Phi, psi and omega in degrees: 000147180219159178221143175236127180252122175288168179304152186296323177219146175214165171288140188270353179176162182301325182272002185233037180305137178097335178279127183246148179224136176288131184272153175283163170275124180267119182251128179249114179255157176160158178290162177301138179090004181268353176098027181299314182296321179298311181294320179300317180295318180294316179293319180300319179291314184286334181259358183067035183257185178233154186251133174247114178285134178244028180274128186293335181263337182285352176289338183273148175285138178100172180049048183296324182287311186290333176269002174058046178288150175293151184288166178298324178296317178294325179292332177284334180290331180206129186299131180247153178228160173064040176233132173054055179231000178250133178303134183296341180275352175284123184248000184239028176284129186238173178295334177293319176297321178299314181296321186273356184297129178291162181298321179286146180280085180259191179286133180284135176244114182244152182267126184273350187298316181298318179296323178296318180295323183293344179281345181277168180297134185298317181291325177294320178297316182295322177296319178296320178295323179299330181283325184259338182208072183300329180296314179288323180299325180291340182266346186247139177285139179304334180279348181275072187297327182299310183288323177297315179296321179298317180295320177294322178298317178300316180296316181295322185275333184251339182083000177236157182292155178298323179300313180293323179300315180291321178299320178295320177299313182296330183278348180294157178300126183091355178276178181181193182302333182280342182147200180284183181297148180291142178289324178243123182287153172054057180288147177256109188253122178246132180244117178269125181222153183219161173302134188298320179297317179296317181295321178300315179297321180295321181289323176299317179295323181295323176297316178298320179294322178297318178297318179293333181276358177106028182301317183297318177297321178297317180295316180299315182296316181293321178298316181294319186279327189236337192247334188300316182295320180296320179295317180299320181277001182058037180241016180290136180230109180268020181251356184225155174060202184292341181293345177272003179306135175299124179114330181280307182292335180294338180257017183304306182300319180297316184291319185279345180251354182300128181085355181244002180223177182291155178303324180296315179294318179298319180294322177296318179294325178295313178298322178297318179294319180296314180295320179297320179298317180295317182293315183289329177295318179292322177295321180295321178299318177297319179297319179297318179295321177297321180297315179299315182296317181286322187279327186240312192278336183257010183278128177273174172096161183290342182275357181293136182277141177289138178234127183256120184274142177230122181280123186240020183296318183258099183291342178291342178251024186304309184299319184284317188262348182237297187296310183297313177298323180297316179297320179297317180295314181296317179298325177297317178297318181299319183278354174086020177232164184288135180295155176289332179293148180266130178298153178281135176223138178242129178304139183228160176264105185292342180272353181294132179256112183282350183237020179290152185255129179226139177243119177266104181294327180299314185262355183054052181227149173260130181240131179252125176105137180299316182294318179295323179294317178297319179294321180296319182293340177262356185289157180298319182296317180291316180296326176296314179296322179294316178297320180296317180295316180297323179294318179295317179296319180296318179296321181294317180296317179299319180295318180295315181296317181293327179289323184286335182254004183291136176302325179297331180295318179297318179298320180297319181293321180295320180294325183270350183096175181288160178303321181294318179298316179297323179297317180294322177296321180295319181296316182294326179291328179286000000 
């Protein structure tokens, strides 16, 4: 995800010199590979604005190729913020730290409490959360240690439950179902989207371009400087910080065995890493699009923010189908009137509960959310368990029926006496 902020105030037109208007924050959403950075740079240049990167991995120093950072030359063309300012060994930098970071590039202060909590057993953490905040615990999966730890951290630092903390935010003036009041009023949100097949091909090509640009050398250098010692000590964690970057962990086997195995094996591991990188990148793009649709496009109610879609499948028509419409929409916001373009809306089920709790006894799994529960009940694993249970039940019924009508059963009863007689014998023996 990326965002570009135009200058805070500008003159609104040649005939209105001296009249100033506060500008909206222009937010550019989209899956990886859709051209967010390109559009942000173009809008920033034409509007005299500055760019704020909102990429979770680009905040860290290093791995510039694999995190697809804009080049130093592009950063000189338009001032950029929030790129390469966190030490790569910091593993507990959060979105809260990002939000609270001052404009000046000072020393980062991060809270270690959440990281400490995440080291504990997940079920123990969830049980503790159930005691102090049962409402939030019912919404979170015991395996989701990050969110469970975050909720416990909120309780420890504020003295109130995370559920109540969020309720207070929503109740503030300007707040609503999506959260608390917006930091910047009247945001202009642009969503770049492409045909999935086209995007998949584009992402595969981008991986090939990264390799041509020196990706392997970048990975080797970063592994040697920051990761090799952790791997040796068996303390490597690919779930936190820059080490969770898509592309780094996929080459783990290749990096730790390079020079220690045959060239053939090394080449196989390299190919495996490249293929894994392509697959996980495409899956990540789908996940990002689902997030945009669920978070912005499917939200009901008057507080839902308008999102303007821009089709980016055909890059040869970029100026006509992307840049020009984007400028028209942004200029409408600047001038204070509604754009001619129609916001994107996706029909939604207002009764759907995204945090409902479901326990599947068949699969011995906890499922959170109505949609996830419906998907689980249709999944191959669940249907397999259901078929297995029905087969066992059917076999048991068949066995009982065959036993009850068997001629040998009658003979057995005659030899043992009548049911009543056996009951009396049992009573007397007791």
